[in-house]
C-alpha positions, -999 to +999 in steps of 0.1 A: -541+619-883-568+642-870-560+671-848-582+672-817-597+703-802-593+717-768-616+701-742-619+625-765-568+490-816-579+460-817-546+448-832-526+448-800-520+414-784-495+400-760-481+366-771-465+345-745-445+314-752-457+283-735-434+255-727-447+219-723-445+206-687-446+171-674-474+162-649-462+161-613-430+180-618-425+211-598-411+241-616-400+269-592-398+295-620-435+292-625-441+301-589-417+330-591-435+344-621-469+342-605-456+359-574-442+388-594-474+391-613-493+392-580-471+420-567-476+440-599-513+436-598-514+448-562-494+478-572-515+486-602-549+489-584-559+457-566-555+435-597-583+453-616-577+451-654-582+486-669-568+479-703-539+496-721-534+528-740-512+536-770-497+571-776-468+586-794-446+616-784-424+639-805-408+673-797-413+701-822-381+721-819-393+749-843-424+757-823-410+746-789-439+722-782-445+686-772-467+668-796-489+642-779-508+617-801-535+597-784-537+567-808-559+540-792-569+520-762-575+483-759-593+459-734-611+487-715-635+475-688-672+477-695-689+505-675-723+504-690-751+479-684-749+468-721-714+455-716-696+484-733-682+519-725-682+553-741-645+562-736-626+595-739-592+607-727-582+639-708-545+649-712-525+672-690-488+682-690-482+689-654-477+711-635-496+732-661-533+730-657-541+733-694-563+703-704-570+687-738-597+661-743-604+636-771-638+630-786-661+604-771-662+570-788-696+553-784-701+517-773-666+503-776-639+488-754-612+492-780-614+528-792-592+543-819-587+580-812-559+592-835-560+627-821-530+651-817-524+677-791-497+703-788-483+715-754-460+746-756-430+738-734-392+746-736-372+715-743-350+719-712-382+718-690-393+684-702-374+665-675-395+681-648-428+677-666-453+648-662-477+637-688-510+627-672-538+609-691-572+601-675-596+577-693-633+583-686-666+566-696-690+593-708-725+593-692-751+616-705-773+617-674-748+614-645-712+620-635-687+604-659-671+573-645-633+572-644-618+541-659-582+547-649-551+569-655-516+568-668-487+591-656-455+594-676-429+609-652-398+604-674-406+617-708-370+608-720-373+572-709-375+558-744-359+585-766-349+621-768-382+627-786-364+641-817-383+614-836-419+602-830-418+576-802-445+550-799-455+540-763-478+515-748-488+517-711-511+499-687-540+520-675-539+521-637-571+518-617-583+550-602-616+564-590-608+601-592-582+621-610-549+624-592-542+657-610-532+683-584-559+709-579-534+735-567-524+750-534-535+779-512-515+799-488-532+817-459-523+828-424-542+823-391-541+846-362-562+845-330-566+872-304-580+854-272-588+887-254-609+900-282-622+866-293-612+874-329-599+850-355-583+865-386-577+844-417-556+862-443-559+847-478-525+854-493-524+836-527-529+804-546-507+786-571-510+761-599-548+760-597-567+737-620-579+753-652-617+753-652-624+774-684-618+764-720-593+793-722-569+773-700-574+796-670-599+802-642-615+832-624-608+821-589-620+835-556-619+820-521-649+813-499-645+807-461-672+792-440-673+791-402-686+757-391-697+750-355-708+715-345-717+707-381-736+740-388-725+768-410-727+800-391-711+825-414-694+826-448-672+853-464-653+855-496-625+873-513-625+893-545-625+875-579-592+874-599-597+871-636-579+847-660-553+833-637-541+801-621-518+819-596-539+846-580-527+870-552-552+883-527-538+895-494-573+898-481-582+894-444-614+876-433-624+880-397-647+859-374-657+866-338-652+834-318-652+832-280-622+813-266-644+786-251-658+779-286-625+774-304-626+736-298-660+734-315-654+754-347-636+748-379-631+767-411-641+752-445-621+769-473-632+765-509-614+779-539-641+786-565-641+794-602-665+823-610-688+818-639-708+847-653-733+823-669-742+792-649-730+779-615-697+787-600-675+756-598-654+743-569-618+740-578-607+725-545-613+726-507-596+722-474-604+725-437-587+738-406-597+732-370-590+711-340-609+682-355-595+686-390-569+661-404-532+665-411-519+699-419-553+715-413-552+704-376-515+712-372-519+747-386-548+753-362-529+741-331-499+762-340-521+792-342-535+785-307-500+779-294-488+813-306-517+838-300-516+872-316-490+860-341-500+853-378-490+818-388-489+812-426-487+778-444-493+764-479-521+738-481-529+714-510-564+716-523-586+685-521-615+673-542-648+685-528-668+655-514-699+676-504-720+696-527-732+731-519-767+717-514-755+693-488-738+721-469-769+742-470-790+713-458-767+710-428-769+748-420-793+750-391-786+785-380-770+816-394-754+842-371-748+875-388-719+882-364-702+849-371-703+839-334-707+804-322-742+802-305-742+795-268-755+760-259-792+757-253-804+743-219-818+708-220-856+705-225-875+699-193-891+664-191 
């Protein structure tokens, strides 16, 4: 068995016994079976077949580590026009953000990986850990397509892992990784008399690792958005080699009270890269037109003026690139103030 590096079966078949049936005879058990299969397919991603994956688990007591062997996958869906895929697997042991990745296997729907990865973890922590595997189709010229994912929440379901345990699992349909990107805590405080909004970035926790070292160099960027236009952006300092940075840094915007219903704050947690482009770890938004906790936090701030209101917020995957945000930026106010409305053009 080959040991994989940090950063990608044809013999598996399901035999079902078939019983002869007589024409015209109704068998209720057949309808029962089809109903349960339909329910399962609904739960497992709208009935889309994403194949199966075979792994083995064993705990190394001497080194206090979980050994995860990615063995093979079968019956993967074709993602390429030629009717094949170029699959590889990412492996996480949540809530840690350290990621391993198998090699890419070219033009196959039944890859054999045979790669082993080692996750340092105390034995008594295994009940609270989740093993997350994401299967991707490699694409040289565009974003890699996600085939599906498998999450093992109970690692002791089949054995105590003192011996190597072989496991087969269905790959569940998914279009993006459900791996948590982490959380950010910040406070909001608004002074109506001064027209001043203060966002204090307190800290982040369990951020997704973006570097091959298993860490990130995170900083927080906050953009003031008014009617779809970015007026001002500010950022915190960079914290090196950490997934749990502490900032306690205040970011201040001048916003008149009558503009508070028109503005929102777009918060991005970024990974600094000395060479190349900085990467987005995750984003979230607060404002009167935001969703969920982002809206509730904003409304609580307005309900209690002059009082800092702090909350944790989960980070979400960025759906808009930096270029799209810049394209929508029609004006830039150095004071960070929402521009007054322009009078209508005369006919």
